[in-house]
C-alpha positions, 0 to 999 in steps of 0.5 A: 695878371693875364689880360682880360679877354673881350666878350664875343659880342665886343668883338663883332664888327659893325654893319656899315652904315648905308648911305641913302640916295637922293632919290631914296630920300625924296621917296620916303619924305613923299611916302611920309607926306601920303602917310600923314594925309598931306598928299593922297593917291593921284593928288598933284605934288607941289610946285618944284620950289615949294616942294623942294623946300618942304622936303629940305633938298635942292631943285636940281636934286629933286629934278633928278630924284622925280625923273627916277620915280617916274621911270619906277612908276610911283609918280607921272608927269603931265607935260604942262599940268605937273607931276602926280602920285600914281593912283595905283601901282599895279602896273609898276609892280608888274614892271618890276616883276618883269624886270626881275625875270629878265635879270633872272633874279626869279624864274617863270617856273617859280611864278608858275609855282606861286600861281599854283599856291594862290590861284586855287584859293582865289577861285574858292574865293570866287565861287563863295564871293563872285557878284552878278558883275563879276560873273558877266565879266568872266562870261564876257571874256570867255565869250571872247575866248571862243570866238578867237579860237582861231586867233591865239594872240586875241584868245590870249588877251581874252584869257587874261581878262578871264583870269583877272576877272576871277581874280576880281570876284574874290573881292580881295584887293591884295589878291587882285594886285598880285594876281595882276603883277603875275599876269603882266610879268608872265605875258612875255612867256605866255606868248612864246607858248602859244604856238605849243597849244595844240588844241584851243578848244580844249583850252577854252573848255578848261576855262569854261569849267572853272567858270561853271564851278564858280557860277554854281558856288562849288568850291571843290570843283573851282579849285580843281579846274584851276589846278588842272588848267594850271598843270596844263600851263606849267607843262607847256612852259616846261616844254618851251624852256627845254626847247630853248635850252636845246637851241642854246646847246645847238648854238653853242655847238656851232659856234667856231672854235677859236684856234688863236695866234702862234707867236 
């Protein structure tokens, strides 16, 4: 009698079990303490011996794990005062975005595509929800932009404050955090394109149109104004990336040819 064949599912190899690092273990356990209310955002962690016992790890393992969590920005150490849960992870998340750009896991143009999806909708929310305080913050940033037309780096600081202002006006914390992460990650790219802006006044005027639309509660015009600004920004970025690629190609052509040695 022929041997019965095993069903297909029986021949599937199980996935290898991923071993958890000490840092992952400590992070997961601290997370559970935050989730159940034993620790709160911004609160101080228990002293090292107590925390090691609470988490069920050795003190040496705990120290190494905490160093890693400090580097990741999940907790912060204050010499002489102790170690604290971060009250906000926006800056840490922005740093992770920056490293993803550095490691080429994501590209600048991909982040701009994400901005093109999000920012028009954010501007529409701002046009509906902006408070007087939000409008005052945006107007202050706008005045700073106008005052720094001849100072590109200071202009960029005020421009960023303006964009963060209308993200704040959306009254949506998830949106605010996401936008801050993107703006932080894009800072280096924005610095590179500054010399490519040939008319800072027109750049200011694009932002002024965004503000006026939000101030007038004009949802459609707020969307359109942001779309036009992002189209300009994306075109600058493409120009910068093309220039970089041309420079790399030129350097490759100038590299000395290795003639090798004869045996």
